[in-house]
C-alpha positions in Angstrom: 24.8 139.4 82.4 23.3 140.1 79.0 24.5 138.5 75.8 26.2 141.7 74.8 27.9 142.4 78.2 31.5 141.3 78.4 32.4 138.5 80.8 35.4 137.9 82.9 38.4 135.8 81.7 38.5 132.2 82.9 42.1 131.7 84.0 42.1 130.1 87.4 42.7 126.4 87.9 42.2 124.2 91.0 45.5 125.2 92.5 44.8 128.9 92.0 41.3 128.6 93.5 42.7 126.7 96.6 45.3 129.3 97.2 42.8 132.2 97.0 40.6 130.4 99.5 43.5 129.8 101.8 44.5 133.4 101.5 41.2 134.3 103.1 41.0 131.5 105.6 44.6 131.3 106.8 44.7 135.1 107.3 44.8 137.5 110.1 42.1 135.7 112.1 44.5 132.9 113.2 46.6 135.6 115.0 43.6 137.0 116.9 40.5 134.7 116.9 41.9 132.1 119.3 41.9 134.5 122.3 38.2 135.5 122.3 37.3 131.9 121.6 39.3 130.7 124.6 37.8 133.5 126.7 34.3 132.2 125.8 35.0 128.4 126.0 38.3 127.7 127.6 39.7 124.5 126.2 36.2 124.0 124.7 37.5 126.2 121.9 38.8 122.9 120.4 35.2 121.6 120.4 34.1 124.9 119.0 36.6 124.6 116.2 35.2 121.2 115.3 31.6 122.5 115.4 32.6 125.5 113.2 34.3 123.1 110.8 31.2 120.9 110.5 29.0 124.0 109.7 31.7 125.3 107.3 31.8 121.9 105.6 28.1 121.9 105.0 28.2 125.4 103.7 31.1 124.5 101.5 29.4 121.5 100.0 26.2 123.6 99.4 28.3 126.4 97.8 30.2 123.9 95.7 27.0 122.4 94.2 25.5 125.8 93.5 28.7 127.2 92.1 29.1 124.4 89.6 25.5 125.0 88.5 25.8 128.8 88.4 29.4 129.6 87.6 29.0 133.4 87.6 30.5 136.2 89.7 28.5 137.0 92.9 28.4 133.7 94.8 25.4 133.4 97.1 23.8 136.5 95.7 23.4 134.6 92.4 22.3 131.4 94.0 19.7 133.0 96.2 18.3 135.0 93.3 18.1 131.9 91.0 16.8 129.4 93.6 14.8 131.5 96.1 13.9 134.7 94.4 15.3 138.2 93.8 14.8 139.4 97.4 16.8 136.6 99.0 19.6 136.9 96.6 19.7 140.7 97.2 19.7 140.2 101.0 22.6 137.8 100.7 24.5 140.2 98.5 23.7 143.1 100.8 25.0 141.2 103.8 28.2 140.3 102.1 29.0 143.6 100.5 28.3 145.8 103.6 29.8 143.4 106.2 32.9 142.5 104.2 33.6 146.1 103.3 33.9 146.8 107.0 36.1 143.7 107.3 38.3 145.0 104.5 38.9 148.2 106.5 39.6 146.2 109.7 42.2 144.0 107.8 43.8 147.2 106.4 44.1 148.6 109.9 45.5 145.4 111.2 48.3 145.7 108.6 48.9 149.3 109.8 48.9 148.3 113.5 51.6 145.6 113.0 53.7 147.5 110.5 53.8 151.0 112.0 51.5 151.4 115.0 52.0 155.2 115.2 50.8 155.6 111.6 48.3 152.7 111.4 45.7 154.7 109.3 48.2 155.9 106.8 49.7 152.4 106.3 46.2 151.0 106.0 45.3 153.4 103.2 48.6 152.5 101.4 47.8 148.8 101.7 44.3 149.3 100.2 45.7 151.3 97.3 48.4 148.8 96.6 46.2 145.8 96.7 43.4 147.4 94.6 46.1 148.1 92.0 47.1 144.5 92.0 43.5 143.4 91.6 43.0 145.9 88.8 45.9 144.3 86.9 44.0 141.0 86.6 43.0 138.0 88.7 46.2 136.1 87.8 48.4 138.7 89.4 46.2 138.5 92.5 46.5 134.7 92.6 50.3 135.0 92.2 50.7 137.4 95.1 48.3 135.3 97.2 50.6 132.3 96.7 53.5 134.2 98.1 51.5 135.5 101.0 50.1 132.0 101.9 53.5 130.4 101.7 55.0 133.0 104.1 52.1 132.8 106.6 52.2 129.0 106.6 55.9 129.0 107.2 55.5 131.4 110.2 52.7 129.3 111.7 54.8 126.1 111.3 57.6 127.8 113.3 55.1 128.8 116.0 53.7 125.2 116.3 57.1 123.6 116.4 58.6 126.0 118.9 55.6 125.8 121.2 55.3 122.0 121.1 59.0 121.2 121.6 59.5 123.8 124.4 59.6 122.7 128.0 56.6 124.9 128.7 54.2 122.7 126.7 51.9 120.7 128.9 49.3 118.3 127.6 47.3 118.8 130.8 46.3 122.2 129.6 44.3 120.6 126.8 41.8 119.0 129.2 38.4 119.4 127.6 36.8 119.1 131.1 37.9 122.7 131.6 35.7 124.0 128.9 33.2 126.9 129.4 30.0 124.9 128.9 27.7 124.5 125.9 27.0 128.3 125.5 30.7 129.1 125.6 31.4 126.4 123.0 28.8 127.7 120.7 30.0 131.3 121.0 33.6 130.1 120.3 32.3 128.2 117.3 30.6 131.4 116.1 33.8 133.3 116.5 36.0 130.6 114.9 33.6 130.0 112.0 35.0 133.0 110.2 38.4 131.3 110.0 36.8 129.1 107.4 34.6 131.7 105.6 37.2 132.4 103.0 36.1 129.5 100.7 33.3 131.8 99.6 36.0 133.7 97.7 36.3 130.7 95.4 32.6 130.7 94.7 32.4 134.4 94.1 35.2 134.0 91.5 33.1 131.4 89.6 33.2 133.4 86.4 37.0 133.4 86.3 37.6 129.7 87.0 38.4 127.2 84.2 35.9 124.3 84.0 33.9 125.5 87.1 31.7 122.4 87.3 34.9 120.4 88.1 37.2 123.0 89.6 35.0 124.6 92.3 33.7 121.4 93.9 37.3 120.2 94.2 38.9 123.5 95.3 36.4 124.4 98.1 36.7 121.2 100.3 40.5 121.0 99.7 41.0 124.6 100.9 38.7 124.0 103.8 40.5 120.8 104.9 43.9 122.5 104.8 42.7 125.4 106.8 41.1 123.1 109.5 44.4 121.2 109.9 46.3 124.5 110.3 43.9 126.0 112.8 43.8 122.8 114.9 47.6 122.5 115.0 48.0 126.2 116.0 45.2 126.0 118.6 46.7 122.9 120.3 50.2 124.3 120.3 49.2 127.7 121.8 46.9 126.1 124.4 49.6 123.7 125.5 51.8 126.7 126.4 49.5 129.4 127.6 46.6 127.3 128.9 43.0 128.4 128.4 43.2 131.3 130.9 46.4 132.7 129.5 45.1 132.4 125.9 41.8 134.0 126.8 43.6 137.0 128.3 46.1 137.4 125.5 46.0 140.4 123.3 48.5 138.9 120.8 48.1 135.1 121.3 50.8 133.8 119.0 53.5 136.3 120.1 52.6 135.6 123.8 52.9 131.9 123.1 56.3 132.0 121.5 57.5 134.4 124.2 56.2 132.0 126.9 57.9 129.1 125.1 61.3 130.8 125.5 61.7 132.0 121.9 61.4 135.8 122.1 63.5 136.0 118.9 60.5 134.7 117.0 58.2 137.6 118.1 59.2 140.0 115.3 58.8 137.1 112.8 55.2 136.5 114.1 54.4 140.2 113.9 55.6 140.3 110.3 53.6 137.1 109.6 50.4 138.7 111.1 50.9 141.8 108.8 51.4 139.6 105.8 48.4 137.5 106.7 46.2 140.6 107.0 47.4 141.6 103.6 46.4 138.3 102.2 42.9 138.5 103.8 42.5 142.1 102.5 43.5 141.1 98.9 41.0 138.2 98.9 38.3 140.3 100.5 38.6 143.0 97.9 38.4 140.4 95.2 35.2 138.9 96.7 33.4 142.1 97.4 34.1 143.6 94.0 32.7 140.5 92.3 29.6 140.5 94.3 29.3 144.3 93.6 29.6 143.5 89.9 26.8 140.9 90.0 24.5 143.2 92.0 25.2 146.1 89.6 24.3 143.9 86.6 20.9 143.5 88.2 20.6 147.3 89.0 20.6 146.7 92.8 23.7 148.9 92.7 24.6 151.6 90.2 24.9 150.1 86.7 28.1 151.8 86.0 29.8 149.4 88.4 29.0 146.5 86.1 31.7 147.5 83.6 34.5 145.0 82.7 37.9 146.3 81.6 38.4 145.4 77.9 42.1 144.6 78.4 42.4 143.1 81.9 38.9 141.6 81.9 38.2 142.5 85.6 35.3 144.5 87.1 37.6 147.6 87.3 35.0 150.1 88.3 33.6 147.9 91.1 37.2 147.3 92.3 38.0 151.0 92.3 34.7 151.8 94.1 35.3 149.1 96.8 38.9 150.3 97.2 37.9 153.9 97.5 35.2 153.2 100.2 37.6 150.9 102.1 40.4 153.5 102.0 38.1 156.2 103.3 37.0 153.9 106.2 40.6 152.9 107.0 41.7 156.5 107.0 39.0 157.9 109.2 37.4 155.2 111.4 38.7 152.6 113.7 36.3 149.8 112.8 38.2 146.9 114.3 36.1 146.8 117.4 32.8 147.7 115.7 32.3 145.1 113.0 30.3 142.5 114.9 27.6 142.8 112.3 30.0 141.4 109.8 30.0 138.1 111.7 26.2 138.0 111.8 26.0 139.0 108.1 28.3 136.3 106.9 26.2 133.6 108.7 23.1 135.1 107.1 24.8 134.9 103.7 25.6 131.2 104.2 22.1 130.6 105.5 20.8 131.7 102.1 23.3 129.5 100.4 22.1 126.4 102.3 18.5 127.3 101.7 19.3 127.6 98.0 21.0 124.2 98.0 18.0 122.7 99.7 15.9 123.4 96.6 18.3 121.5 94.2 16.9 118.1 95.1 13.8 116.7 96.8 15.7 113.5 97.9 16.0 113.4 101.7 19.6 112.2 101.6 20.5 115.2 99.3 19.0 117.6 101.8 20.8 116.5 104.9 23.9 118.7 104.3 22.1 121.9 103.5 19.7 121.3 106.4 22.6 120.9 108.9 24.3 123.9 107.4 21.2 126.1 107.6 20.5 125.1 111.2 24.1 125.6 112.1 24.2 129.1 110.6 21.1 130.1 112.5 22.4 128.7 115.8 25.8 130.2 115.5 24.4 133.6 114.5 22.3 133.9 117.6 25.1 132.5 119.8 27.2 135.6 119.0 27.4 138.4 121.6 24.2 140.4 121.9 25.6 143.6 120.4 26.7 141.7 117.3 23.2 140.1 116.9 21.4 143.4 117.3 23.7 145.4 115.0 23.8 142.6 112.4 20.0 142.3 112.3 19.7 146.0 112.0 21.9 146.0 108.9 19.7 143.4 107.3 16.6 145.4 108.1 18.2 148.5 106.5 19.0 146.5 103.4 15.4 145.1 103.2 13.9 148.6 103.6 16.2 149.9 100.8 15.1 147.0 98.6 11.4 147.7 99.2 11.8 151.4 98.6 13.6 150.8 95.3 11.0 148.3 94.1 8.2 150.7 95.1 9.9 153.6 93.1 10.4 151.3 90.1 6.8 150.1 90.2 5.5 153.7 90.3 7.7 154.7 87.4 6.5 151.7 85.4 2.9 152.6 86.0 3.5 156.1 84.8 
C-alpha cells in the first residue's frame, strides 16, 4: 500500500474478530466433515481431531505473531512476501484465492441444497449476491450478521449434543478408540478435519480492519480456535455415541441421521435450517477473506490493479468484493463444485505451510522455532495424507500459479529492458 493509497477502517475489536473466526470454523463443515473422517478412521476420528487441533494451534500461533507484526490485509500472502520473498507470498495468495473461491461456490450450493433442493443453483446465486451486498456495506455489518449466524448455529449444535447424549441410543462403547482405522486413516481424518479450524485465517486477513492489531489478533485467534475445538469435540462424541463409527461413516447427513436415530425426528428440520445458516456464515467469512487477499495481491500488481480500490465511504475493497462475488455467483450458477474442490484442501495446507515457514524466520532461538517447525511439518504430512486425487489436483493448481508468476515476471523484465 502506497502512502497515497487509502487504507481500510480499523473498527473490529477482540469480540468481533473472534466471532468472524467462529463464523468460518463453526460453519457448514461440522454438518458434513465428520462422515468422511469416520469413514477414514472410525473412532480414530477423535484422535484425528486432536492431531488437526495441534497443527491448527501451531498455525494459529505462527499467524498471530506474523499478523501482529504485519497488520495489513492479505494474511499469509503478506507474511510470505515480507519474510520469504515475493514468490512465496504470491504462491500463498494464489493458493488461497483460487482454492477458497471454489469453496465459496461450494458453500453457496450447500445453502441452496438445504433451503430448496430443486432450485439449489438459483438459491446459491441469491445467497452470494446478498452476502456480497452485506460485505459491501462495511465490515461492521458483516461482523453483526456473523454474530447472529454464530449464535443460531451454536444453539442448534447444543440441541443436537444434548438430544444425542441423553437419549437411550447413546452408548459409550461406540467411542472405543481401539476400533480406529489405523495411522493412515487417522492422518487422513486429521487432514479432512483440519479445515474445521482453518477459519482463524479470516482474522489475520482482516488485519488492516482490526483495532490495536498487535494486541487484538494474538488474543482473538487462539480464543476462536479453542471454542471451535470444544464445539467439534462435543458434537463428534455425541454423534459417534449414537451412530457408531460405521453408521457415521456411511451417513450422508450425519447430524440429521443422529437426531433421527436418537428418537428426535422433530429436530431434523431445525438441523437442516442450522446447516443452511452455517453455510451462509462460512460463505460470508470466505468472501471477506478472499476479497482482502485479492486486495493485497492487486496492490502488488499480481492481480489487476483496479481491484486495489477502497470505497471512500464504506472503506472496504469494494471492487475486489464485487469481482469475487461475481466469479463465485457464476460458478454457483453453472457448476456443481461440491465434489470437485479437493485442491482447496491441499491449497489451504500449502498456504499455512508458508505461514509457518515465515514465522520460522522471526527468531533464531530454538525454543521460538518449535511451534512453526511443528506446524510446517504437520501441514506437509496432512497435505500428502489427503486422497490421491486431491493431492494431484492441488499440486497442479500450485504449478499453474507458479508458471503464471514466471511468465508475468518474464514479460515485465522484457518490457523493462526495452
